[in-house]
C-alpha positions in Angstrom: 0.0 0.0 0.0 1.3 3.4 -0.9 1.1 5.9 2.0 1.6 9.6 1.9 3.5 11.4 4.6 0.3 12.2 6.5 -1.3 8.8 6.2 -0.2 6.0 8.5 -1.5 2.5 9.4 -3.4 2.0 12.6 -3.8 -1.0 14.9 -7.3 -1.0 16.3 -9.6 -2.4 13.6 -10.7 -5.7 12.1 -12.2 -7.0 8.8 -15.9 -7.9 8.6 -17.4 -10.8 6.7 -19.2 -8.4 4.3 -15.9 -6.9 3.1 -16.0 -3.8 5.2 -13.5 -2.9 8.0 -14.6 -1.9 11.5 -12.6 0.7 13.5 -12.1 -0.5 17.1 -10.6 2.7 18.5 -13.8 4.2 20.0 -17.3 2.9 20.9 -18.7 4.1 17.6 -17.3 1.1 15.8 -17.5 2.7 12.4 -17.9 0.2 9.6 -16.3 1.3 6.4 -16.0 0.4 2.7 -12.8 1.3 0.9 -12.6 5.1 0.5 -15.0 5.9 3.3 -14.1 7.9 6.5 -15.3 7.4 10.0 -17.4 9.8 11.9 -14.2 11.5 13.2 -13.3 12.2 9.6 -9.6 11.5 10.1 -9.6 7.7 10.2 -10.5 6.1 6.9 -10.5 2.8 5.0 -7.7 2.7 2.3 -6.9 -0.5 0.5 -8.9 -2.6 3.0 -7.2 -1.2 6.1 -8.0 1.6 8.6 -5.5 4.4 8.4 -5.0 7.8 10.1 -5.0 10.5 7.5 -3.7 13.5 9.5 -0.4 12.2 11.0 2.1 15.0 11.3 -0.3 17.9 10.6 -1.6 20.5 13.0 -4.4 23.0 12.9 -2.4 25.4 15.1 -0.1 26.0 18.0 -0.2 28.2 21.1 1.8 28.6 24.4 -0.6 28.7 27.3 -0.3 28.7 31.1 -0.8 25.1 32.3 -3.7 26.2 34.5 -5.7 26.9 31.3 -6.0 23.2 30.5 -7.1 23.2 33.4 -4.9 21.1 35.7 -4.5 21.2 39.4 -1.1 20.8 41.0 0.6 19.8 37.8 3.7 21.9 37.0 1.9 25.0 38.4 3.0 28.4 36.9 4.7 26.9 33.9 3.9 27.3 30.2 2.5 24.5 28.1 2.8 24.0 24.3 -0.7 23.4 23.0 -1.7 22.0 19.6 -4.4 20.0 17.9 -5.4 18.6 14.5 -8.9 18.3 13.1 -12.0 16.2 13.5 -13.7 14.6 16.6 -15.5 11.4 17.5 -18.2 13.3 19.4 -20.8 15.7 17.9 -21.4 18.1 20.8 -23.9 20.8 19.8 -22.2 23.3 22.2 -18.6 22.7 20.9 -16.6 25.9 21.1 -13.9 24.6 18.7 -16.5 23.4 16.1 -14.6 25.0 13.2 -11.7 22.6 14.0 -13.4 19.6 15.5 -16.0 19.4 12.7 -13.8 20.5 9.9 -14.1 18.6 6.7 -11.4 20.7 4.9 -7.9 19.3 4.8 -6.7 22.9 4.5 -7.5 23.3 8.3 -4.3 21.2 8.8 -2.0 23.9 7.5 1.1 23.3 9.6 3.5 20.4 9.3 4.3 19.1 12.7 6.4 16.0 13.2 6.6 14.5 16.7 10.3 15.5 17.0 9.5 19.0 15.6 6.8 19.5 18.3 9.1 18.4 21.1 11.9 20.6 19.8 9.6 23.6 19.5 8.3 23.1 23.1 11.8 22.9 24.4 12.9 26.0 22.5 10.0 28.0 23.9 10.7 27.0 27.4 7.6 24.8 27.8 7.8 21.9 30.3 4.8 20.1 28.9 2.8 19.6 25.6 -1.0 19.5 25.5 -3.1 17.6 22.9 -6.1 19.9 22.8 -8.5 22.0 20.5 -9.8 18.6 19.2 -9.8 15.3 20.9 -6.5 13.4 20.7 -8.3 10.1 20.9 -8.8 10.2 17.1 -5.1 10.8 16.4 -4.1 8.1 18.8 -0.9 7.0 17.0 0.3 10.5 16.4 -0.4 11.6 20.0 1.6 8.7 21.4 4.5 9.3 19.1 4.5 13.0 20.1 4.4 12.0 23.8 7.4 9.7 23.3 9.4 12.4 21.5 8.6 14.8 24.3 9.6 12.3 27.0 13.0 11.9 25.3 13.6 15.7 26.0 12.2 15.6 29.6 8.9 17.3 28.5 5.6 16.0 29.9 2.5 15.1 27.9 -1.0 16.2 28.7 -4.3 15.0 27.1 -7.4 17.2 27.0 -10.0 14.7 26.0 -13.6 13.4 26.4 -12.1 10.0 26.8 -14.4 8.3 24.4 -12.3 5.2 23.7 -12.5 1.4 23.8 -10.7 -0.4 26.5 -7.5 -1.6 24.8 -6.5 1.7 23.1 -7.5 3.6 26.2 -5.0 1.7 28.3 -2.2 2.2 25.7 -3.1 5.9 25.3 -3.0 6.9 28.9 0.2 4.9 29.5 2.0 7.6 27.5 0.3 10.6 29.2 1.6 12.3 32.3 -1.7 14.1 33.0 -5.1 14.4 31.6 -8.2 16.6 31.7 -11.0 14.2 31.1 -13.9 16.4 30.0 -17.1 14.9 31.5 -19.7 16.6 29.5 -22.6 15.8 31.8 -23.9 13.3 34.4 -26.6 11.7 32.4 -26.8 9.4 29.5 -29.7 11.5 28.1 -27.4 14.5 27.8 -24.7 12.5 26.0 -27.2 10.9 23.6 -29.2 14.1 22.7 -26.4 16.7 22.7 -23.2 14.7 22.0 -24.4 11.8 19.9 -22.7 9.4 22.2 -23.2 7.5 25.5 -22.0 8.4 29.0 -20.5 5.1 30.3 -17.9 4.3 27.6 -16.4 7.8 27.9 -15.2 9.9 30.8 -16.2 7.5 33.6 -14.0 4.6 32.4 -11.2 6.9 31.3 -11.0 8.4 34.8 -10.6 5.0 36.3 -8.0 4.0 33.7 -5.9 7.2 34.4 -5.5 6.3 38.0 -3.8 3.0 37.0 -1.8 3.9 33.8 -0.7 7.6 33.6 3.0 7.7 33.3 4.0 10.6 35.6 6.6 9.8 38.2 4.8 12.2 40.5 1.6 10.2 40.1 -1.3 10.7 37.7 -3.0 14.1 37.5 -6.5 14.1 36.3 -9.3 16.7 36.2 -12.9 16.4 35.4 -14.4 19.3 33.6 -18.2 19.6 33.7 -20.5 21.3 31.2 -23.8 21.3 33.1 -26.4 22.3 30.5 -29.1 19.7 31.0 -28.2 18.7 34.5 -30.2 19.9 37.4 -28.5 20.4 40.8 -30.1 17.2 42.1 -28.5 15.3 39.2 -25.2 16.8 40.1 -25.6 15.9 43.8 -26.3 12.3 42.8 -23.3 12.1 40.6 -20.5 13.6 42.7 -19.5 13.4 46.4 -21.6 15.7 48.6 -18.6 17.8 49.6 -18.1 18.8 45.9 -21.5 20.5 45.6 -22.5 23.6 47.5 -25.8 22.7 49.3 -26.9 26.3 48.9 -26.9 26.1 45.1 -30.3 26.1 43.3 -31.2 25.3 39.8 -31.1 29.0 39.0 -27.5 29.3 40.2 -26.1 28.0 37.0 -27.7 30.6 34.7 
C-alpha cells in the first residue's frame, strides 16, 4: 500500500465478513467500505485497512499557562505548548472549537508538525509540557503517542485534554504515555450524551478516569481533572453524581444561569 506522509497504518480495527472494516478505537465502531471515512473524519479505509490520514499535521499551536488546560497541582505556573489537529468522534452541539473539530477541509491542517518537531519547539519555547487539545487526541491516537514519546526523550511532559471516548485496549495504551489528563465529563446523564453529544456516557469519561489512576506515566503520580458542562443537569443530578462535599448545598437550579 502506498502511503503519503500524512497517512499511516493503525492498529485498532478488524475486517468484517461483508468486506468492510470496523474501526475499534472508539465505541462508535465505524464500519467502512474502501474510500470511506469514519465519523471522526480523520480515520479512513484505504486498501482494506483503517489508516490515520492526518499524521504530522496540525491546525495550530499556542503557548498557554498550564492552568488553562485546566490542571490542578501539575507543573503550576509553567507554560504548556498546545496543539491540535482536526476532527472529533463526538458531535457536541455546544462545541466551542467546532470549526476545528467538525472541519471537513484538509486545509485546516495547514502546519507540518512531526513528533520530533513539536518536542523541539516546546523545548525551544521553554515549555515543560505539551498538550493535545483543540480537538480530541483520541482520534489521532498513534500521532499523539509518538509526540508524547518524542517529548519524554527531552524531559517534556505530555497532557491530554479529552472526552475519553475510547475502547478499553486503546484507552490503556493511550494513557500509559500521558503524564496528565483533563477528562472532560460533558454531563452526568446518558440522556445528555445521547441528545447533545451523539454518544453515550458510560464508555467515555467515567471509564477513562478509572484508567488514568492506573496507567498515567507521571513519576509524580497521575494528575486528572474532570471538567463539567452542566447544560441539561439539574442540581439534584449533580448531587447524585458527585461526592456531597463537591457541591455547595446552597446552590439552586437558578445558580447556573
